[in-house]
C-alpha positions in Angstrom: 148.4 142.7 110.2 150.4 139.6 111.2 150.0 138.7 114.9 153.3 138.8 116.7 154.1 136.8 119.8 157.2 137.3 121.9 159.7 134.5 122.3 159.0 134.5 126.0 155.4 133.7 125.4 156.3 131.1 122.8 158.6 129.3 125.2 155.9 129.3 127.9 153.2 128.1 125.4 155.5 125.4 124.0 156.2 124.0 127.5 152.6 124.1 128.4 151.7 122.4 125.2 154.4 119.8 125.8 153.1 119.2 129.3 149.5 119.0 128.0 150.6 116.6 125.3 152.5 114.3 127.5 149.9 114.7 130.2 147.3 113.5 127.7 149.6 110.6 126.8 150.0 109.8 130.5 146.2 109.9 130.9 145.7 107.7 127.9 148.4 105.3 129.2 146.9 105.2 132.7 143.5 104.6 131.2 144.8 101.9 128.9 146.9 100.3 131.8 143.9 100.3 134.1 141.6 99.0 131.5 144.1 96.1 130.7 144.7 95.4 134.4 141.0 95.4 135.2 140.4 93.3 132.2 143.0 90.8 133.2 141.6 90.6 136.8 138.0 90.4 135.5 139.0 87.5 133.1 140.7 85.6 135.9 137.7 86.2 138.2 135.3 85.2 135.5 137.2 81.9 134.9 136.9 81.1 138.6 133.1 81.7 138.4 132.7 79.5 135.3 134.6 76.7 137.1 132.3 77.0 140.1 129.2 76.7 137.8 130.8 73.8 136.0 131.3 72.0 139.3 127.6 72.6 140.2 126.5 71.2 136.8 128.8 68.3 137.2 127.1 67.4 140.5 123.7 67.5 138.8 124.9 65.3 136.0 126.7 62.9 138.3 123.5 62.5 140.4 121.5 61.6 137.3 124.2 59.1 136.1 124.2 57.4 139.5 120.4 57.4 139.4 120.1 55.6 136.1 123.0 53.3 136.9 121.5 52.1 140.1 118.0 51.8 138.7 119.2 49.7 135.8 120.8 47.3 138.2 117.5 46.6 140.1 116.3 43.0 140.1 112.8 44.2 139.1 114.1 45.7 135.9 116.3 42.8 135.0 113.6 40.2 135.7 111.1 42.1 133.7 113.3 42.1 130.6 114.2 38.4 131.0 110.5 37.4 130.5 109.8 35.7 127.2 106.9 38.1 126.5 107.0 41.0 128.9 103.8 43.0 129.0 104.1 46.7 128.0 103.6 49.3 130.7 103.9 46.8 133.6 102.1 48.3 136.5 104.5 47.0 139.2 107.6 48.3 137.3 106.0 51.6 136.5 105.2 52.1 140.2 108.8 51.2 141.0 110.1 53.9 138.6 107.8 56.5 140.1 108.8 55.7 143.7 112.5 55.8 142.7 112.1 59.4 141.4 111.7 61.0 144.8 112.4 64.6 143.8 110.4 64.4 140.5 113.5 65.5 138.7 112.8 63.6 135.5 110.4 64.3 132.6 110.3 60.5 131.9 111.9 57.3 133.0 111.5 54.5 130.5 112.8 51.0 129.6 113.8 49.9 126.1 114.2 46.4 124.8 117.0 45.3 122.5 115.3 46.7 119.4 115.0 50.2 120.9 111.2 49.9 121.5 109.9 51.5 124.7 108.1 48.9 126.9 107.6 50.8 130.2 107.6 54.6 130.7 106.5 57.1 133.3 105.3 59.1 130.3 102.7 56.8 128.6 103.1 58.5 125.3 106.6 56.9 125.0 105.3 53.3 125.2 105.5 51.5 121.9 107.7 54.1 120.4 111.0 53.0 118.9 114.0 55.2 119.7 116.6 52.9 118.4 118.0 55.7 116.1 119.0 57.8 119.1 122.7 57.9 120.0 121.9 57.4 123.7 120.4 54.0 122.8 123.1 53.0 120.2 125.9 53.7 122.6 124.2 52.2 125.7 123.3 48.9 123.9 127.1 48.6 123.4 127.7 48.8 127.1 128.3 52.6 127.8 126.7 54.9 130.3 125.6 57.8 128.0 124.7 61.4 128.5 122.9 63.1 125.6 120.6 66.0 124.9 117.9 66.4 122.3 114.4 67.6 121.6 112.0 64.7 122.2 110.5 63.1 119.1 107.3 62.3 121.0 107.1 65.0 123.7 108.6 67.8 121.5 110.3 69.0 124.7 114.0 69.4 125.1 115.7 67.3 127.8 118.9 65.6 129.0 119.0 61.8 128.5 120.9 59.5 130.8 121.0 55.9 129.5 122.6 52.8 130.9 122.5 49.2 129.7 120.5 46.6 131.7 122.6 43.5 132.2 121.9 40.1 133.6 124.1 38.9 136.5 126.4 37.2 134.0 126.9 40.5 132.1 124.6 40.0 129.1 122.9 43.2 127.9 119.1 42.7 127.6 117.9 46.3 127.3 118.5 50.0 128.0 117.1 52.2 130.9 116.8 55.9 130.1 116.0 58.9 132.4 115.1 62.2 130.8 116.2 65.0 133.2 114.1 68.2 133.3 115.9 71.1 131.7 114.7 73.4 134.5 117.2 71.7 136.9 120.0 72.6 134.6 118.8 76.2 134.2 118.8 76.7 138.0 122.4 75.5 138.1 123.6 77.3 135.0 123.4 81.0 135.8 125.4 82.4 138.7 123.8 85.2 140.8 126.8 87.5 140.2 126.0 88.1 136.5 124.5 91.4 135.5 121.1 91.6 133.7 123.0 92.1 130.5 125.1 89.0 131.0 124.2 85.6 129.9 124.7 81.9 130.6 124.4 79.0 128.2 125.1 75.3 127.9 126.6 74.1 124.6 126.7 70.6 123.3 129.7 68.8 121.7 128.7 70.1 118.3 128.9 73.8 119.4 125.1 74.2 119.5 123.5 76.3 122.3 121.1 73.8 124.0 120.1 75.9 127.0 120.3 79.6 127.8 118.6 82.5 129.5 118.9 84.5 126.2 116.3 82.9 123.9 117.7 84.5 120.8 120.8 82.3 121.1 119.0 79.0 121.6 119.7 76.3 119.0 122.4 78.5 117.4 125.9 77.2 116.7 129.2 78.9 117.6 130.7 77.8 114.3 129.1 76.8 110.9 128.2 73.1 110.9 129.7 70.9 108.1 127.4 69.0 105.8 128.4 65.8 107.4 127.6 67.1 110.9 124.3 68.4 109.7 123.4 64.9 108.3 124.3 63.3 111.7 121.9 65.8 113.5 119.2 65.1 110.9 119.5 61.3 111.1 119.3 61.3 114.9 116.5 63.9 115.0 118.5 65.7 117.7 116.9 69.1 117.1 113.7 68.0 115.3 113.1 70.3 112.3 115.0 73.3 113.7 117.7 74.7 111.3 120.9 75.4 113.2 122.3 78.9 112.2 125.8 80.1 113.3 126.3 83.0 115.7 128.5 86.0 115.0 131.2 85.5 117.7 134.8 86.0 116.7 136.6 83.3 118.7 134.5 80.9 120.6 134.0 78.4 117.8 137.7 77.8 117.7 138.3 77.7 121.4 135.5 75.2 122.1 137.3 72.6 120.0 140.6 73.2 121.8 139.6 73.8 125.4 140.7 71.1 127.9 139.4 72.4 131.3 138.4 76.1 131.3 139.4 79.5 129.9 138.3 83.1 129.8 138.9 85.9 127.4 137.6 89.2 125.9 135.9 89.2 122.5 133.5 91.2 120.4 129.8 90.2 120.1 128.8 91.3 116.6 125.1 90.5 117.3 124.9 93.0 120.2 127.8 95.2 118.9 129.7 95.2 122.2 132.8 93.8 123.9 132.3 91.0 126.3 134.2 88.8 128.7 133.6 85.2 128.0 134.2 82.3 130.4 134.1 78.7 129.1 134.5 75.4 130.9 134.2 71.8 129.8 131.7 69.9 132.0 133.5 67.0 133.5 132.6 63.6 132.1 129.8 65.1 129.9 129.7 66.2 126.3 128.8 69.8 127.2 130.4 73.2 127.8 129.2 76.0 130.1 129.7 79.5 128.8 129.2 82.7 130.7 129.3 86.2 129.2 129.4 89.7 130.7 129.6 93.1 128.9 132.8 95.0 129.7 131.1 98.4 130.1 131.3 98.2 133.9 135.0 97.5 133.9 135.7 100.4 131.4 133.8 102.8 133.6 136.2 102.2 136.5 139.2 102.9 134.2 137.6 106.1 133.0 137.1 107.4 136.5 140.8 106.9 137.3 141.7 108.6 134.0 139.6 111.7 135.0 141.4 112.1 138.3 144.8 111.9 136.5 143.6 114.5 134.0 142.5 117.0 136.7 145.9 116.6 138.5 147.8 117.2 135.2 145.7 120.4 134.4 146.4 121.9 137.8 150.1 121.1 137.6 150.3 122.6 134.1 148.8 125.9 135.3 151.2 126.2 138.2 154.2 125.4 136.1 153.1 128.0 133.5 153.1 130.8 136.0 156.6 129.9 137.3 157.9 129.6 133.8 156.6 133.0 132.7 158.5 134.7 135.5 161.7 132.7 134.9 161.8 133.0 131.2 161.3 136.8 131.4 164.5 137.1 133.3 166.5 134.6 131.2 165.7 136.1 127.8 166.9 139.7 128.4 170.1 139.2 126.4 167.9 138.5 123.3 166.8 142.1 123.4 170.4 143.2 122.8 170.9 140.7 120.0 167.7 141.9 118.4 168.9 145.5 118.4 172.3 144.6 116.9 170.7 142.4 114.3 168.5 145.3 113.2 171.5 147.4 112.6 173.2 144.6 110.6 170.1 144.3 108.5 170.5 148.0 107.5 174.0 147.3 106.2 176.1 148.2 109.2 178.3 145.1 109.4 180.7 146.6 112.0 178.3 146.3 114.9 179.4 144.4 118.1 177.1 143.0 120.8 178.2 142.8 124.5 176.6 140.1 126.7 178.1 139.3 130.1 176.0 136.5 131.6 178.6 133.7 131.8 176.3 131.2 130.1 175.3 130.1 126.6 173.9 133.6 125.8 177.4 135.0 126.2 178.7 132.3 123.9 175.9 133.2 121.5 177.0 136.9 121.6 180.6 135.9 120.8 179.5 133.7 117.9 177.2 136.5 116.7 180.2 138.9 116.6 182.3 136.3 114.7 179.6 135.8 112.2 179.3 139.5 111.6 183.0 139.8 111.0 183.0 136.9 108.5 179.9 138.3 106.8 181.7 141.5 106.3 184.6 139.7 104.7 182.3 137.6 102.5 180.4 140.6 101.3 183.6 142.2 100.3 184.6 139.3 98.1 181.2 138.3 96.9 181.1 140.4 93.8 184.3 138.8 92.4 182.9 135.3 93.0 179.7 136.1 91.3 181.5 137.1 88.1 183.7 134.0 88.4 180.6 131.7 88.6 178.9 133.5 85.7 181.9 133.0 83.5 182.0 129.2 84.3 178.3 128.8 83.5 178.8 130.7 80.2 181.6 128.2 79.2 179.4 125.3 80.1 176.5 126.8 78.0 178.8 127.4 75.0 180.1 123.8 75.2 176.6 122.3 75.3 175.4 124.5 72.5 178.3 123.3 70.3 177.2 119.6 70.7 175.4 118.3 67.6 173.2 115.9 69.5 170.1 117.3 71.4 170.8 117.7 75.1 168.4 118.6 77.9 169.0 119.0 81.7 166.1 118.4 84.1 165.4 118.5 87.8 164.5 115.3 89.8 160.9 115.5 88.6 161.8 115.7 84.9 161.1 119.5 84.5 163.5 120.9 81.9 166.0 123.4 83.2 168.1 123.7 80.0 167.8 122.6 76.4 170.4 123.3 73.6 169.8 124.5 70.0 169.9 120.9 68.7 166.9 120.1 70.8 165.0 122.9 69.1 165.9 121.4 65.7 164.9 117.9 66.7 161.5 118.7 68.4 160.4 121.9 66.7 159.9 123.6 70.0 161.9 126.7 71.0 164.0 126.9 74.1 161.5 129.2 75.7 158.7 126.6 75.0 160.9 123.8 76.5 162.1 125.4 79.7 159.9 124.5 82.7 157.9 121.7 81.0 158.4 117.9 81.0 159.5 115.8 78.0 156.0 114.5 77.9 155.4 117.6 75.8 156.7 115.7 72.8 156.6 112.2 74.2 153.8 109.8 75.4 154.2 107.6 72.3 155.5 104.5 74.2 153.6 102.0 76.4 153.2 103.1 80.0 155.5 100.1 81.1 158.4 101.7 79.2 158.2 104.9 81.1 157.8 103.0 84.4 161.0 101.1 83.7 162.8 104.3 82.6 162.0 106.1 85.9 162.8 103.1 88.0 166.2 102.9 86.4 167.2 106.6 86.7 165.4 107.8 89.8 165.2 104.7 92.1 168.2 102.7 91.1 170.1 105.9 90.1 171.6 104.1 87.1 172.0 105.2 83.4 169.3 104.4 81.0 169.9 103.4 77.4 167.1 102.6 74.9 165.1 103.6 71.9 162.1 105.8 72.1 159.4 107.1 69.8 158.5 110.8 70.2 156.5 113.4 68.2 157.7 116.7 66.8 155.7 119.9 67.3 154.2 119.5 63.8 152.9 116.0 64.7 155.6 114.0 62.9 156.8 110.9 64.8 160.5 110.1 65.0 162.7 107.4 66.5 165.6 108.3 68.8 168.4 106.7 70.7 168.0 107.9 74.3 170.7 108.1 76.9 169.9 109.5 80.4 172.4 109.8 83.2 171.5 110.8 86.8 173.3 113.9 88.2 174.5 112.9 91.7 176.0 115.0 94.4 179.1 113.9 96.4 177.1 111.8 98.9 174.9 110.2 96.2 172.0 112.7 96.5 170.1 113.0 93.2 170.2 116.5 91.8 168.6 116.0 88.3 169.2 114.3 85.0 171.0 114.9 81.7 169.5 113.4 78.5 171.2 113.0 75.1 169.1 112.0 72.1 170.0 111.0 68.5 167.5 110.8 65.7 167.8 107.3 64.2 164.6 107.4 62.1 166.6 107.4 58.8 168.8 104.6 60.0 165.9 102.4 61.0 164.2 103.0 57.7 167.4 101.8 56.0 167.5 98.7 58.3 163.9 98.0 57.4 164.6 98.3 53.7 167.6 96.0 54.1 165.6 93.4 56.0 162.8 93.5 53.5 165.4 92.9 50.7 166.9 90.0 52.6 163.4 88.6 53.1 162.5 88.9 49.4 165.9 87.6 48.3 165.7 84.6 50.7 162.2 83.7 49.5 163.3 83.9 45.9 166.3 81.7 46.6 164.2 79.0 48.2 162.5 78.1 45.0 165.6 77.1 43.0 167.1 75.4 46.0 163.9 73.3 46.3 164.3 72.3 42.7 168.0 71.4 43.3 167.0 69.3 46.3 164.3 67.4 44.3 166.8 66.6 41.5 169.6 65.6 43.9 167.1 63.3 45.7 166.1 61.7 42.4 169.7 61.2 41.4 170.6 59.7 44.9 167.7 57.3 44.7 168.8 56.1 41.2 165.5 57.2 39.5 167.4 58.5 36.5 170.1 55.8 36.4 172.7 54.4 38.7 175.6 56.6 39.7 179.2 55.4 40.4 181.0 56.1 43.6 182.7 59.2 42.5 179.4 60.6 41.2 177.7 59.7 44.5 180.4 61.6 46.4 179.9 64.7 44.3 176.2 64.4 44.7 176.6 64.2 48.5 178.6 67.4 48.5 175.9 69.1 46.4 173.3 67.9 48.9 175.3 69.1 51.9 176.0 72.5 50.3 172.3 72.8 49.4 171.3 71.9 53.0 173.6 74.5 54.4 172.2 77.0 52.0 168.6 76.2 53.0 169.6 76.5 56.7 171.2 79.9 56.0 168.1 81.1 54.1 165.8 79.9 57.0 168.0 81.7 59.5 168.0 84.9 57.4 164.2 84.7 57.1 163.9 84.3 60.9 166.2 87.2 61.4 164.3 89.3 58.9 161.0 88.5 60.6 162.4 89.3 64.0 163.9 92.6 62.8 160.7 93.6 61.0 158.5 92.6 64.0 156.7 90.1 61.8 156.7 87.2 64.3 153.1 86.5 65.5 152.9 84.9 68.9 150.1 82.3 69.2 150.3 80.7 72.6 148.7 77.3 73.3 149.1 74.5 75.8 152.2 72.5 74.8 154.6 69.9 76.3 158.2 71.0 76.4 159.5 67.5 76.8 157.8 66.3 73.7 159.3 69.2 71.6 162.8 68.7 73.1 162.7 64.9 72.4 161.4 65.4 68.8 164.3 67.7 68.0 166.7 65.2 69.4 165.2 62.6 67.1 165.5 65.0 64.1 169.2 65.5 65.0 169.8 61.8 65.6 172.4 61.5 62.7 174.9 64.0 63.9 174.4 62.8 67.5 175.1 59.2 66.5 177.9 60.2 64.2 179.8 62.1 67.0 178.7 59.4 69.6 177.4 62.1 71.9 175.8 61.2 75.3 172.4 63.0 75.9 171.3 63.5 79.5 167.7 64.5 80.0 166.8 66.3 83.3 163.0 66.9 83.0 160.9 68.1 85.9 157.4 66.5 85.3 155.8 69.5 87.0 157.4 71.9 84.5 156.7 70.2 81.2 153.3 71.8 80.4 153.4 75.5 79.4 151.2 78.0 77.5 153.4 79.3 74.7 153.8 79.5 70.9 154.9 76.0 69.8 156.7 77.2 66.7 158.8 79.8 68.5 159.6 77.4 71.4 160.7 74.8 68.7 163.1 77.4 67.2 164.6 78.1 70.6 165.2 74.4 71.3 166.5 73.8 67.7 169.2 76.5 67.9 170.3 75.8 71.5 170.6 72.0 70.9 172.2 72.4 67.5 174.8 74.8 69.0 175.6 72.2 71.6 176.0 69.4 69.0 178.2 71.5 66.7 180.6 72.7 69.4 180.9 69.5 71.4 183.7 67.0 70.4 183.1 63.3 69.8 181.9 61.3 72.8 181.0 64.5 74.6 178.0 65.0 77.0 175.0 67.3 76.4 172.5 67.9 79.2 169.1 69.2 78.5 167.1 70.4 81.5 163.5 71.6 81.9 162.5 72.9 85.4 160.1 75.3 87.1 161.5 78.8 88.0 159.2 80.6 90.4 155.4 80.5 89.9 154.9 81.5 86.3 158.2 80.7 84.5 160.0 77.7 83.1 163.8 77.4 82.9 165.4 75.6 80.0 169.1 74.7 80.3 171.3 73.2 77.5 174.8 72.4 78.8 177.8 70.8 77.1 181.4 69.9 77.8 182.6 71.3 74.5 184.9 74.0 73.3 183.5 76.8 75.4 183.6 80.6 74.5 186.7 82.7 75.1 186.2 85.3 77.8 187.2 88.2 75.5 184.4 87.3 73.0 181.5 86.4 75.4 180.1 89.9 75.3 179.4 89.6 71.6 178.0 86.0 71.5 174.4 87.2 70.8 175.4 89.6 68.0 174.1 88.9 64.5 176.6 86.8 62.4 179.1 86.6 65.2 181.1 83.4 65.8 183.9 82.9 68.3 187.4 82.3 66.9 187.6 78.8 68.4 184.2 77.9 67.0 185.2 78.9 63.5 188.4 76.9 63.8 186.7 73.7 65.1 183.5 74.0 63.1 184.0 76.1 59.9 180.3 75.7 58.9 177.9 78.1 60.6 176.3 81.5 60.1 176.3 83.0 63.6 172.5 83.7 63.6 171.2 81.0 65.9 171.8 82.7 69.3 170.7 86.1 67.9 167.4 84.5 66.8 166.9 82.8 70.2 167.6 86.0 72.1 165.3 88.1 69.9 162.4 85.5 70.3 162.8 85.4 74.0 162.7 89.2 74.3 159.6 89.2 72.1 157.7 86.8 74.4 159.0 88.3 77.6 161.7 85.8 78.4 165.4 86.1 79.1 168.6 84.2 78.2 172.1 84.1 79.6 175.0 81.7 79.7 178.1 80.5 81.6 181.1 79.3 79.7 184.7 78.4 80.1 187.0 77.8 77.2 187.8 74.1 76.7 185.4 73.1 79.4 182.0 73.8 77.9 179.0 76.1 78.0 175.6 76.2 79.7 172.8 78.3 78.2 169.8 79.3 80.4 166.5 80.3 78.7 163.5 81.5 80.8 160.1 81.1 79.2 157.1 82.9 80.7 154.1 80.7 81.3 151.4 83.0 79.9 147.8 82.2 81.0 146.1 84.0 78.0 
């Protein structure tokens, strides 16, 4: 039995549900807002922390820079290097270095000559070693105070190198003094006490490589992949020994390091530990390093969740109180509905003279009056309904008889293509009965065309809501295929809403067979005519060359007329053969890489005589980027021949013909052939691509012609997936546009 819930309870449940829904949204919003606010505050606070640590590190680095700068200026160091043959590991100078390092902050203090060889060092293993390949030596010998970091070639220990040139009083550089700072001093200044155990601190060099950190799994890893050139620099300078630098899996730091000017902080995702973190980064002042602090965001999220729980409890308590009040209030407000229910029950039993009385002075009273008006109108409608039903039935019968009388097959479908009605002619065409057709889709006898055909059909009639005209191959119930002309029109309501489709077909199988026979006859006849015409051309050429005797002027004139007529006949036969091949579908498309400009220019050379005779001016507008195309050279040549020949024939003497080749989109080439000739009359432009059609002014100005050229061009372009159109104005000229697809295979 179906569970019944009173309207009163439904109203209360709906309001509680709405309150719960919006309460949940409010909780989520508060949670999100708090999380964002806490995140923003945490980021700002974190940036201040990283700046403090940067200042601490800067002090450490500045102390070391001052240390090496002052030591390099000592007279003892300068006088030692000025000796002609200074003895390595001079005891006096070594003691001087040791005394100067009061806090024992340095792994080694050593002096290098101009070649990079170490001559004095607090670490005796350095003496005699040549570190001239190190950047801290190369830059210092040029006069710079240098800060560098690297793994020692000799000690195999990581350290920070501070180098300064040793100069004579007159400014001549005679060596380099280097102090290698202990990395423990940097480690003490790197990590702030405020970081949680899960947080981390690291120092990054100018290449984005972590050189010091309290998280050993990150040591000597880069924040972005290193380029081959950068890897070569690190290898040549032995900066990290034999360690291979691998990139970390952070989302943003690699980009920010290259752009940061002072400091920044942001939230990002650590893929290695699969958690969100707040990152603070600062550039160490006057040093090629960055300090980076990271802290997981779990602690900040916990604060936001606590606030969200408090809001949720408040909303739940408020919802419970409101539900009790609503239940009592709705019970009183909905009493008039009981009266409406009783009257509606009587109307349902056929008693249409019932009247409801509600005296509340509000919308329920208006509802009762509207209910009474509806009942009265329903009574009137019911009285007249039977007559209207008979009237609609008669109209439908007239429509059915009219459709049945149509000789062409007709079907009516819904918006999804399911057949609602089919006439007798459709039975005759398909072999299926009307009962078999109703409720199915035309695919019952279709599915003989490429899937692209049906895609275009449905796009035209259902999406664009336009009529579709075309030819389609279907299959009768017995399996026999037939060809039909198909016309489909959308059925639209007053406001353009699609209601269905009406389709009319006409079997043209016999007509197409007749066309095929005709084209085959034309093809055979044309081939047979070419042989005698070839013989005629041979003999006329022999006569014109005087191979069988000299001809007088009158005979030469007659011979010229014969040659001209023979040429026109050959052109006509070639055109007929092209038309025949197009109509029979016998054109084979064999694309290859060709140069359009070469084809166009070769045709202009072939047609040089008529161009010179009429003194035509040829303008070439070739785009070098659009010349190369993957297409069938023979078919492209036919397109150019016919378009250029048309322009020559229908342009008066001293006219201008412009031939353009340009790129259209990514995979198409646009060919334009424009002239300032006779143009095409507006009333005849719609027929310009018909077989054998020639405009009246064209026949008057140029009697010779067969009207096949543009038909052939259009047919070839449709075959290869191209298009053609034109613009023309009588007595001003025409421009034909042909689009060639640049097929890659």
